[in-house]
N, C-alpha and C positions, 0 to 999 in steps of 0.2 A: 411763366413757369409756374408748375403746380407746386405748392408748399405742402409736403408730406406730413401726415400725421406721425409717422414712425420710420425711421431708418434703422435697420439692423445691418451691422458690419462686422464680418468675421466672426460671428457667434460659435463657441465651442463648449462642448460639455462631455464630461467623462464621468463614468461610474467605476471606481477603482482603476483597473489597467485597461478597461474597454473605453474606447471612443464611441459615444453615442452619436454625436454628430460634429463636424468640423467646419470653420470657416463658412458658415451660413449667413448669407447676404441677400437682403431684398427690402424692398419698400413698400408701406402702406399709405396709399393716398386718401385725401378726403373722399368720403362716400363709395370707396371701392369695396367691393364685396369679394373676398378671397377664400377659396376653399383649399386647405392643406391636405395633400395626398402623400402617403408612404406606407410601407409595409410595417406589420407590427413588430415592436421591438427597435425601431429605428428613432425613437423620442419625440414623436408627435405631441404627445401629452406633456412631456417634459418642456419642450420648446414653448408651448402656450403658457406654462406655469411660470417660466422664466420671464416671458414677456409681460404677464401679469404682476410680476414682482413678488411672487410666493415662493421662488427658488433661485438660488445663485447659479452663476455660469463659471467656466472656467477660461474665459477670454473673449475679447471683442467688445463692441460697442452697441448701446441702444439709445438713439437720440429721439426723444420725444418732442412734438412740438408744445411750445409753453401753453400751461393751463389746460391741456387736453384731459379729459375725463376718461378712464378705462373701466369698463365693466367686464367681469369674468365669471363664466359658468363652468364649474369643475365637472369632470365626467361623472363622478360620484358626489354630488354636493351634500354639505352637512347643514343643519338648520341651526343657527344660534339667535335665540330671540333678543339677546342683548344687543344685536346689531341694530335693531329698531329703536333703541333709546336715543332720544335727543334728535330725533329726525324732524324736518319741517312739516308743517300741516300739508304743504304741496306734495311733498315726497308721499305721505301716508295715503294722501287721497288718490294719488296715481297708483300706489301700491293696492289699494283696495279695488280699484277699478280692474287692474290686471287679475287679481284674484278672482274677480267676478267673471271676467272673460274666459279664464282657465277653469271655471266650475269648481273652485275651491271656496268653501264657506268660512266664515269668520271663526267658526268653532274649530274646524280642520285646521286653520292657520294658527290657532292657539295651542294646539296639541303638543305634547312631547314627540320628538322625531320615532321614538320607538313604537308609536301608536299609528304611524303613517305608513302608506305603501310607498315603493319606489316612485311611482308615477306622481303621487301627491307631493312628495319632497321635491320632485324635479320641478313641478309647477310652481311650487311656492318660492323655490329658488330662482326661477326664471322671472316670476313676478317681482322679486326684490332687484334683480339686476336690470331689468327694463325700466323699473319706476325710477332708478338713478339717472336716467337718460344720458347714458354715456356717449361720448363722440366716437370711441372705438370700442366696439363690443366683441369680446373673445369667447367662442362657444367650443366646448369639447364634448362632442357626441350629444348635441341637444335633444334629439329625437329619441334616445333611449328611455324606455319606460313611459313614453307618451302613446295615448292611443290614436288612431287614425284622425279622428275628428280635431284633437289638439295639435297634431303634427300639420294638418293642412290649414288650421288658423295661423300657426306659427309661420308657417312657409308664405301665406298671403301677407303676414304683417311685415315681415322681414324683407320680402321682395320689394315692398314700396318704401322701405325705410331710407332715411338719408344718412344713417349712422355708417361708418366705416366697419366692416365686419371680417374677421378672420376666424374661421371655423374649420374644426375637424369633424367629419360625420361619414359614416358608411351609406347613408341614405342617398342614392344616385339621383332620385327625382328631386330630392331637396337641394343638392347641389346644382343640378342642372337649372332649376328655377330661380335660384337666388344669386348664384355667384357669377360675377363678370370676369373673373380671373381665376386661375388655378396655379398653385405652386406645388411642384412635385419635389420631394426628398428622394433621391436614388443614388445610392453608392456614395454617400456623403456628399453629393453635388445638388445644386438648386436649379431647377428648370422652371420658368415661368411662362405661362400661356395667357394671352389676353383674349380669353373667351370662356364660355360656360363648360361644363362636363363633357358634353358631346363633342364640342371643337377640341377639347384637350385629348380625347381618345384619338381622334383623327390625326393630329399633329405629332402626339407622342409616337404613334405607330411610323409616322413619316420620319422622325428623328431616330428611332430603332433601326429602320430600314437604312437610312442614310449612314448611320454609325457602323452597321454591319458591312455595307459596301465599301466603307473607307477602312475598315480593318481588313476586308479581303484584298483590297489594292495595296495596302501596306504589306500584307503577307507575301503577295507576289514580288514586290520590289525587294522586300527584305531578303529573300533567299538570294537575289543577285548580289546585292550588297554584302551579305554574309560571305559568299565566295570571294568577293574582293577583299574583305578584312582579312580572311584566312590565308590568302595568297602572299607568298614571300613576306611572313611575319616579321623576319629579321630586318625588312627594309620599311617597317611600318611608320617608323619615325619620319620617313621621307614622304609618306602619303599626305594628301592634302588635308590639313587639320579640319576644315570646314566639313569635309565628307565624312571623317570620323565622327565629328559631333552630330552630324545629320543622322549618321547610322544609328546612334543610341536613342536620338529622338524617335526614329523610325521603329525602333525595336519596341519602345514603350507602346506605341500604337498597335503594333502587330501582336502583342501579347495581350491586349485587352480582350475582356469577355463581356458581353451584354448579359447582366445577371437576370435571367428570365426563367428562374426556377418556378416549376409549376407545382401544385398539388394535384397529382395525377390519381385521381380515385377510380381506377379501373379494376373493380373487383367482381368476380364472377357471383351471381345472385343464387341464393338459397331457394330451393323448390319451395313454392306457396301453393296450396290448392284452391279450389273455387270457393269454399267457405271462408270468409273473412272475419266478419263480424256482423251479427245481426241485432240490433236494438229494437225492442218492442216495448210500446207504451211506458217508456223510461220517463220518470219524474223525479227532480231534486229540488230541494228548497233548504235555505238556512233562515230560520225564523220567517220573516215576512218576504224575504228576498227568494224569487223564484229563478231557478237555473233552467230547469227543463220542464216542460208540461207535456206529458203523453207523447214523447219523442219516438218516432219510428225512423229506422233507417236500415238499408240492406247494402253494406259496403261491398263494392265489387272487386274483382281481381285486377291488380295494376292500377288501380285508382290513385289519382293524386289530388288530394283536397286541400284546399286553403281555408283557415278559420279566421274570420276578422270580427271586430266589434268593439265598443268601447271597453275601457277598463271597467272591472267589476260585473261584467254580463255573463261570466262563467265559463269562459272559454278553457282556462287551464283546469278547471273542475270537471268539465266535459272529458278532457283528455284523461285526467286521473282515474275517472270512473271506468273508462275504457281499459285502463291499465290495472284495474282492480285495487287501486291505491285508496280510492274513495268509494264508499257504497252508494248506491242509488237508493231512493226512499221507496220506489216501486218500479215495476216493471222488470224486464230481463234484458241482460247483454250476453249474447253467446258468442264465444270466439273460437275460430276454426282450429283443429288439432295441429295443423302444420305451421301456425303463425308464431314467428319469432321476433318479438318487439326489440326495437332499439329506440332508447328514449333519451333525448338531450333536452334537458331543461335549465333554466336560469339558476336554480336552487340545487341542482343535481352534482355540481361540480366540488369535488372534495379531494384534495390531494394533501399529503403530508409535506409540510414546508421544507423539512429536512432532507426529502428524498430527491434523488436524481431523476431526470426526465426519463432516461432510458429505464430505470428500475420502475417507475410507474407504469410503463407499458409491459415490461416483463412479468409484473405481478399478475397481468392478465393473460399473457401467452408468450412463450419464446419464439413461436413461429406464426404466421397469419397464413390462412389459405385463401388465396386470391382467386381460385377457380381453375379449371383447365389444368389441373395437376400442378400449378405454380404454387410455391410457397416462398414467403419472405421472411428474413429473420426481424425481430423487433427493431433492430437498428436500420435495416432496409426500409421497414415500412414507416419508420419516423422520418426518413429522408423525404418521402413523398409527401410530408406535411411540412416542409421548408425548415426541418430540424437537421442540420449537417452534423456529421459526426463530432466535430468540437463543441458544439452545443449541448448534444445529447447528454454529456456529463456535467452539464450545469444543474445547480440546485433549483428546485421549483421556485423558491422564494425570490429567486432573482428575475423570474418571467415577468413580463408586462402582462396587463389583463388580456389583451389579444392573444398573445402566445399561450396563456393558460387556457383560453377558449378553444385554441386550435388543438392543443394536447387533448383536452376534453373530448373534442370531436374525433379525434384520432382513436381513443379508447372505446367510443362508441361504435364506429364503424368496422374496428378490426375484429368485433364479435360476429360480423357477417349476418345481421338481422335481415329479414325479408319483409318487415314492416317497420318503416322508420318514423317515428313521432318526434318532430322537432318544435320546441316551444321557444320562440324568440332566438332562432340561432344566429341572426346576423348581428346582434349586439356585440360590440368589440373586435369584430373580426375585420382584417382590412380588405379593400376592394379586390385585391388580386386572388385571395382565398376565396371571396365570395363567387367570383366569376367561375373559378374552377368547380366549386361546390354546386353551383348552378347547373353546369354542364354534366356533372355526375348524376345529380338528381333527376335530370330530363331523361337520361338513359338508364336510370335505376329499374333493375327488373324485380320489382317488388312493390309493396303498396306504401303510401306516403301521406301523413297528415303534417301540415306546417301551420302553427300559430304564429303569426307575425304582423307587424306593423311596417315592414318594409315593402312598399308598393312594388318597386321595380323587380325584387327578388320574387314575389308572389306571381307577378305578370309573367315572368319566364319560366316559372316551374310548375305551376298548378293547372289542372283542368277545369275545376269548378269551385265553388266558394260557399261555404257556409257562414251566413251572417247572423251574429248574436245581437239581437236588437234590446234584449233585457226583459225580465219578467217572463221568461220561459219562451219568448217569440224567437224562432229560429228560421230563417229563409234559407232555402237551397237555390243559389242562382248558377246557372249553368255557364260559367265563363269566369274570367279572371276578375281581380278586384277592380281594375280600371274599366272594364266593360261594364261591371256592376254599377260604378259610379257614373258612368255616361247614361246608363239606362235610368237610374234613380234621379239625375238632375233633369233628364228630359221628362220623367214623369211628374217630378215637382213642378216644373215650368208649366206643364200641361194642366195640371190641377189648379194652379194660380191663374192662368189664363181663362180656364173654364169659370172660375168664380168671378174674374173681372169682366167678363163678357156677357155674364147673366144680367139682363136688364129687366125692369119692371114691364109688365105687359102694356103695349101702346093702345091707348083708348083712340078709336078713330072717330072723327066727327060724322055726323049722318046729316043727311038733307034737311034743311030747316034750321040747323043749329048755326051758331054765330051771330053776327051783328048785321042782319039785312042781306040783300042780294049781293052786294060787292064783297062779301066775306070769303076768305079762301078756305079749303077743306082739303085734308089728307085724301079723301075720297073723291077729288075733284078729277082725276083722270084715271083711265082704265089701262091695263096692260095691253101692249100691242100683240099681234099674233105672234111675232118672234119672240117677245118677251114670255108669252104663255108656254112657248115650246122651250125656252132656256130655263124657265121655273120648273117645268116637269122634268127636265134632264137634272137639273141640279138636285132634286130629290133622290134621284137614282144614283147621281155620283156620290152624294154624301153618305147614303146608305152603303155603298160599296166601299168606299173609304174607310167608314167605320167598321164594317166587318173585317177588312184587312187589317186594320189598327188591332182589333181583338185578337186575331190570328197571330200577329206578331207578338203581342203581349204574352199570349199563352205559350208561344215557342220560347221566348226569352226565359220564361219562369217554370217551363215544363221538365227540364232536367234531361232530355233526350237530344237536344239540338247540338250539332257539333260546333266548335270553336269559331271556325271560318263562317258558318252560317249566322252565327250570333253578330260577329263583326258586320256582316251585310246588312242584317236586320236592324243593328243599332244605328247604322247610317241612313237606312229608309225610313225609320220611325221620325226623325225631325222633318224630313222632307214631306211625308205623308201628313203630319200636323200643320205643316204650313198651307198645303193643299186644302185640308180640311176648313182652316180658318177663312181663306179666300172664299171658298165656295159657301160657306155658311153665312158670312157677311154678305155676300151678293144675295143670296136666298132671302135674308131678312129685308134687304132693300125692296126686293120686288114683291115680298109677302104683304108689304104695306098697301099694295094697289090691287092684289089678287082677289 
């Protein structure tokens, strides 16, 4: 029998009169990797904080295995240099190794937190947690503020780890590739699924379908039993007690509702003309750090662009130049007259803490034009963003980080922009909200730029990708981020293979060389007639395959290929490389005797 690392029994937490969660019960076993999923405001971060010992509970038990070490990464970590005092030499060695792997210099690690970016703070905090070699690792949104390179490094490291892991993350690829179990908190109940995120989605839908069927059956029976209960009430005392008790149990089931509230973002688009923006020879640099160098781009109508790149390569600066917030050093950016920007950024969220949710929206508009002549009041609009009437009069300071992000998104979209620019929109939003936002953006009748490290989100929404490599190098790739990664990995593999297969020229022995008549020679035999024919055909085949390869590479980087065609070509490229390698090896064998 497995000896669990942690048993949680009946854990309850209240904030004032509000029950955040109640009677939460589950187990974390040795080496188990668990993803925790719940809607914003249901207490995910609070639950992790309680387990880590940073916060108290209002009932229940937590039973840890004796001697277990727990490591905890907060959603917004703080850097306290005093934590490193009296640490062992082994710990400091591991800490420095993780800093190096996460591309943090010793100078950066010694700086005050006010001089560091969010990504630097997250990487330093991760290094400290991992250097402690915990048995149980608790992670609250570990991918926030990390660039794609660091996310993929962390993903690979954790997927191979023998630590037990409990994490909250909105990154669905991250969940899918690391977690072996999913725990869902829904309506104050816990559901555990023994599989990854993809398995969870399938089984969750089965659970909802079964529950809906059970409620439907209960409603049909309830109507019959209700008639029986209402008949001759004066003689009710003589009715069978067990049937009366069963009726009240049946009534509870029949009156259940599956709480599947959706963010229904169905707004009519505002007209946008053919001219969106044209960038001509745009350059930008901060001292020696080049952001753009002679950048040219003509953004087309209804285009959906994703922007990716490591932190510090200039993604957000590019967006700010487009919006006129940051000036370019040279070149021009012309914006079309009909363009109405909607800008969602990590720094743009500013609400008055003493303001109510409904008032924050009414400050923008009392009514929202949904298109087709339909208008919604501010209160009705908020309900589309999972703010029921009773929560709309809550003060903003009571909202969770995810609820604030949802409110901020609401205030951006209610202005009916026709060009949306979303800078890291997925941070702190729950998966339910992300799924509905994705569906809305896919059908959005306007232009879209998304700066994000969320690979799943980008793959679902964008048509093509701008890759910021740093020092002004920007690559326009005609496909999603995953397609770009597939293309890049194949290209890197091909270049590596080309270097490894390059051999020094073979010096062939000539007649008379060697040690007498009995010596062997590489020229001892000649090609047969069939081999000569094969050799000639190989030269033609290799030339044809190389031409096809160049055509595919040009199509993948050309910017005019459809997404379906990119997918087909991306699959063909590795097959083609294998064919080329086989034919080139055979050609080399025969060439020794030609």
